[in-house]
C-alpha positions as a LaTeX table, in Angstrom:
\begin{tabular}{lrrr}
\hline
Residue & $x$ (\AA) & $y$ (\AA) & $z$ (\AA) \\
\hline
Met1 & 228.34 & 215.60 & $-1.07$ \\
Arg2 & 230.66 & 216.35 & 1.83 \\
Arg3 & 234.30 & 217.07 & 1.03 \\
Leu4 & 236.94 & 214.95 & 2.79 \\
Val5 & 240.69 & 215.55 & 2.77 \\
Phe6 & 242.92 & 212.59 & 3.67 \\
Ile7 & 246.56 & 213.15 & 4.64 \\
Asp8 & 249.14 & 210.35 & 4.53 \\
Asp9 & 252.80 & 209.88 & 3.66 \\
Asp10 & 252.12 & 206.58 & 1.86 \\
Glu11 & 250.55 & 206.88 & $-1.59$ \\
Thr12 & 249.15 & 203.33 & $-1.44$ \\
Glu13 & 247.24 & 204.29 & 1.72 \\
Leu14 & 245.80 & 207.30 & $-0.10$ \\
Asp15 & 244.52 & 205.00 & $-2.85$ \\
Asp16 & 243.18 & 202.41 & $-0.41$ \\
Phe17 & 241.25 & 204.96 & 1.64 \\
Gly18 & 239.77 & 206.38 & $-1.54$ \\
Arg19 & 238.20 & 202.99 & $-2.24$ \\
Ile20 & 236.50 & 203.16 & 1.16 \\
Val21 & 235.09 & 206.69 & 1.03 \\
Gly22 & 235.04 & 207.55 & $-2.68$ \\
Gly23 & 231.33 & 206.94 & $-3.20$ \\
Glu24 & 230.29 & 208.78 & $-0.05$ \\
Tyr25 & 232.57 & 211.83 & $-0.10$ \\
Asp26 & 234.14 & 214.26 & $-2.50$ \\
Tyr27 & 237.54 & 212.70 & $-1.86$ \\
Asn28 & 240.75 & 214.74 & $-1.91$ \\
Thr29 & 244.24 & 213.57 & $-0.95$ \\
Ile30 & 247.36 & 215.21 & 0.44 \\
His31 & 250.59 & 213.22 & 0.00 \\
Trp32 & 252.56 & 214.30 & 3.06 \\
Pro33 & 254.87 & 216.16 & 3.09 \\
Arg34 & 255.22 & 216.75 & $-0.66$ \\
Glu35 & 251.76 & 218.34 & $-0.99$ \\
Ser36 & 251.47 & 219.69 & 2.56 \\
Gln37 & 251.32 & 223.32 & 1.41 \\
Lys38 & 247.88 & 222.65 & $-0.11$ \\
Leu39 & 246.51 & 222.25 & 3.42 \\
Phe40 & 247.24 & 225.84 & 4.30 \\
Ser41 & 245.59 & 227.60 & 1.39 \\
Gly42 & 241.98 & 227.79 & 0.24 \\
Ala43 & 238.78 & 226.77 & 1.95 \\
Gly44 & 238.70 & 223.87 & 4.36 \\
Pro45 & 236.81 & 220.62 & 3.74 \\
Asp46 & 233.93 & 219.21 & 5.75 \\
Ile47 & 236.31 & 216.81 & 7.49 \\
Phe48 & 240.04 & 216.09 & 7.70 \\
Val49 & 241.32 & 212.53 & 8.09 \\
Ser50 & 245.02 & 212.05 & 8.75 \\
Asp51 & 247.66 & 209.49 & 9.53 \\
Leu52 & 249.16 & 210.07 & 12.98 \\
Tyr53 & 252.72 & 208.81 & 12.60 \\
Leu54 & 253.89 & 211.30 & 10.00 \\
Pro55 & 257.44 & 212.29 & 9.05 \\
Pro56 & 258.43 & 215.95 & 9.49 \\
Arg57 & 257.76 & 218.50 & 6.75 \\
Ser58 & 261.29 & 217.81 & 5.49 \\
Gly59 & 260.34 & 214.18 & 4.69 \\
Asp60 & 261.42 & 210.71 & 5.82 \\
Ser61 & 264.82 & 210.29 & 7.41 \\
Thr62 & 267.25 & 207.67 & 6.12 \\
Pro63 & 268.02 & 205.06 & 8.81 \\
Thr64 & 271.68 & 204.82 & 9.74 \\
Gly65 & 273.57 & 201.55 & 9.75 \\
Val66 & 273.48 & 201.55 & 13.54 \\
Glu67 & 269.70 & 202.00 & 13.54 \\
Arg68 & 269.23 & 199.19 & 11.01 \\
Asp69 & 271.46 & 196.90 & 13.08 \\
Ala70 & 269.48 & 197.72 & 16.23 \\
Ala71 & 266.18 & 196.91 & 14.51 \\
Ala72 & 267.60 & 193.67 & 13.06 \\
Lys73 & 268.83 & 192.59 & 16.48 \\
Val74 & 265.42 & 193.14 & 18.09 \\
Ala75 & 263.68 & 191.42 & 15.15 \\
Lys76 & 265.89 & 188.34 & 15.58 \\
Gln77 & 265.18 & 188.21 & 19.30 \\
Val78 & 261.43 & 188.49 & 18.73 \\
Ala79 & 261.49 & 185.77 & 16.06 \\
Glu80 & 263.44 & 183.40 & 18.33 \\
Arg81 & 261.01 & 183.97 & 21.19 \\
Phe82 & 257.99 & 183.31 & 18.95 \\
Ser83 & 259.63 & 180.14 & 17.61 \\
Ala84 & 260.22 & 178.86 & 21.13 \\
Leu85 & 256.61 & 179.22 & 22.27 \\
Tyr86 & 255.56 & 175.67 & 21.32 \\
Val87 & 258.86 & 173.86 & 21.58 \\
Asp88 & 257.68 & 172.23 & 24.80 \\
Pro89 & 254.14 & 170.86 & 24.19 \\
Ala90 & 253.74 & 170.22 & 27.92 \\
Ser91 & 254.24 & 173.90 & 28.74 \\
Asn92 & 251.51 & 175.62 & 30.76 \\
Asp93 & 249.04 & 177.31 & 28.39 \\
Lys94 & 248.49 & 180.32 & 30.60 \\
Ala95 & 252.23 & 180.85 & 30.94 \\
Arg96 & 252.55 & 180.54 & 27.14 \\
Leu97 & 249.83 & 183.16 & 26.68 \\
Lys98 & 251.62 & 185.57 & 29.03 \\
Glu99 & 254.86 & 185.04 & 27.16 \\
Thr100 & 253.07 & 185.67 & 23.86 \\
Met101 & 251.84 & 189.03 & 25.15 \\
Arg102 & 255.35 & 189.91 & 26.29 \\
Ile103 & 256.73 & 189.05 & 22.83 \\
Ile104 & 254.07 & 191.17 & 21.14 \\
Ser105 & 255.14 & 194.07 & 23.36 \\
Ala106 & 258.75 & 193.49 & 22.32 \\
Ala107 & 257.65 & 193.43 & 18.66 \\
Phe108 & 256.00 & 196.80 & 19.14 \\
Asp109 & 259.27 & 198.12 & 20.58 \\
Met110 & 260.91 & 196.92 & 17.36 \\
Leu111 & 258.36 & 198.88 & 15.33 \\
Glu112 & 259.11 & 201.99 & 17.36 \\
Val113 & 262.79 & 201.62 & 16.49 \\
Gln114 & 261.85 & 201.48 & 12.80 \\
Trp115 & 259.41 & 204.42 & 12.98 \\
Lys116 & 261.91 & 206.63 & 14.77 \\
Ala117 & 264.64 & 205.75 & 12.30 \\
Leu118 & 262.37 & 207.01 & 9.51 \\
Gly119 & 261.48 & 210.13 & 11.48 \\
Gln120 & 257.83 & 209.08 & 11.77 \\
Asp121 & 256.45 & 210.35 & 15.06 \\
Pro122 & 252.98 & 211.04 & 16.53 \\
Asp123 & 254.30 & 214.47 & 17.52 \\
His124 & 254.10 & 215.46 & 13.85 \\
Gly125 & 250.47 & 214.35 & 13.58 \\
Val126 & 249.52 & 216.23 & 16.76 \\
Glu127 & 251.34 & 219.32 & 15.51 \\
Leu128 & 249.41 & 219.14 & 12.24 \\
Leu129 & 246.16 & 218.80 & 14.19 \\
Ala130 & 246.94 & 222.03 & 16.09 \\
Gln131 & 247.76 & 223.87 & 12.86 \\
Leu132 & 244.58 & 222.74 & 11.11 \\
Lys133 & 242.42 & 223.55 & 14.14 \\
Ala134 & 243.87 & 227.06 & 14.19 \\
Leu135 & 243.28 & 227.51 & 10.46 \\
His136 & 239.91 & 225.74 & 10.22 \\
Pro137 & 238.38 & 225.68 & 13.73 \\
Ser138 & 234.99 & 224.52 & 12.44 \\
Val139 & 236.36 & 221.42 & 10.65 \\
Pro140 & 236.66 & 218.12 & 12.57 \\
Leu141 & 239.72 & 215.90 & 12.27 \\
Val142 & 239.85 & 212.12 & 12.61 \\
Phe143 & 243.11 & 210.20 & 12.85 \\
Tyr144 & 243.29 & 207.04 & 10.73 \\
Ser145 & 246.52 & 205.19 & 11.40 \\
Arg146 & 247.92 & 201.69 & 11.53 \\
Lys147 & 250.28 & 202.70 & 14.32 \\
Ile148 & 247.96 & 203.49 & 17.24 \\
Thr149 & 248.47 & 202.81 & 20.94 \\
Pro150 & 246.07 & 203.46 & 23.85 \\
Lys151 & 248.42 & 206.27 & 24.90 \\
Asp152 & 248.13 & 207.80 & 21.41 \\
Val153 & 244.33 & 207.67 & 21.55 \\
Ile154 & 244.17 & 209.55 & 24.86 \\
Arg155 & 246.68 & 212.10 & 23.67 \\
Val156 & 245.03 & 213.00 & 20.36 \\
Leu157 & 241.51 & 213.14 & 21.79 \\
Gln158 & 242.76 & 215.53 & 24.45 \\
Ala159 & 244.43 & 217.56 & 21.69 \\
Gly160 & 241.11 & 217.98 & 19.88 \\
Ala161 & 240.72 & 215.09 & 17.43 \\
Val162 & 237.15 & 213.82 & 17.18 \\
Asp163 & 237.98 & 210.15 & 16.74 \\
Val164 & 240.83 & 207.71 & 16.15 \\
Ile165 & 240.41 & 204.74 & 13.78 \\
Gln166 & 242.99 & 202.00 & 13.37 \\
Lys167 & 243.66 & 201.07 & 9.76 \\
Gly168 & 242.53 & 197.57 & 8.95 \\
Ala169 & 240.62 & 197.09 & 12.21 \\
Leu170 & 237.15 & 197.85 & 10.79 \\
Lys171 & 235.12 & 196.91 & 7.74 \\
Asn172 & 234.71 & 199.63 & 5.13 \\
Glu173 & 231.10 & 200.29 & 6.11 \\
Glu174 & 232.14 & 200.58 & 9.75 \\
Val175 & 234.74 & 203.21 & 8.84 \\
Leu176 & 232.01 & 205.20 & 7.06 \\
Val177 & 229.78 & 204.97 & 10.13 \\
Arg178 & 232.58 & 206.25 & 12.34 \\
Leu179 & 233.22 & 209.18 & 10.01 \\
Ala180 & 229.52 & 210.06 & 9.96 \\
Ser181 & 229.47 & 209.86 & 13.76 \\
Ala182 & 232.47 & 212.20 & 13.90 \\
His183 & 230.43 & 214.82 & 12.02 \\
Glu184 & 227.55 & 214.42 & 14.46 \\
Ile185 & 229.77 & 214.55 & 17.55 \\
Trp186 & 231.61 & 217.62 & 16.30 \\
His187 & 228.38 & 219.41 & 15.42 \\
Arg188 & 226.86 & 218.54 & 18.78 \\
Glu189 & 229.91 & 219.77 & 20.68 \\
Asn190 & 229.95 & 223.01 & 18.68 \\
Leu191 & 226.29 & 223.61 & 19.52 \\
Arg192 & 226.98 & 222.93 & 23.18 \\
Ser193 & 229.85 & 225.43 & 23.11 \\
Leu194 & 227.70 & 228.10 & 21.48 \\
Arg195 & 224.90 & 227.56 & 23.99 \\
Ala196 & 227.42 & 227.85 & 26.82 \\
Gln197 & 228.24 & 231.29 & 25.42 \\
Gly198 & 224.56 & 232.24 & 25.61 \\
Leu199 & 223.95 & 232.12 & 21.86 \\
Asn200 & 220.64 & 230.88 & 20.43 \\
Thr201 & 221.53 & 227.93 & 18.19 \\
Asn202 & 217.92 & 227.21 & 17.24 \\
Val203 & 217.54 & 230.26 & 15.01 \\
Thr204 & 217.46 & 229.65 & 11.25 \\
Val205 & 218.69 & 232.61 & 9.23 \\
Ile206 & 216.99 & 232.99 & 5.83 \\
Ser207 & 218.96 & 235.09 & 3.42 \\
Gly208 & 217.24 & 238.04 & 1.76 \\
Thr209 & 214.81 & 238.72 & 4.61 \\
\hline
\end{tabular}
């Protein structure tokens, strides 16, 4: 059974992901940042899966009163705009749809205010990816995060992640398929890299001969 290590700062997420992969993988968890040191000692797993928006190694920040007030102000504005969407039943449906998309964008801005106040930042996930790639270059890493934007996806794939999965967006069996595909993609890319170096990847070495 392949060994999987999942890294997240939320213990409930660690438990939830275990219910998805527990029967298919030897499942191990790292509660970030409290148990982060475990990542940098011992043998690597067959695959790493990590949240992207992690706090720094020092842990979550405590939002200031100013930061809480800023988030509350944006939240109130977003709520008022959502409430006003259907006040006028004669309003143009296409215009209402456009306004809905603009409000959703504003709601995401509110989330960013909250994430930053807690010190949660994709920079920390990308930094962890670089550290794990340096320590375990043969082990693939998949990001599994609720807070994912198209910009994040491009960034982490360019940084060397094999895949990015949004929490809650897929059925459990679909998550397992994506993880299996990550193994295949990583293995295929490694073979391609070795062949580019002129190495024969079709040789099977039998020990004791």
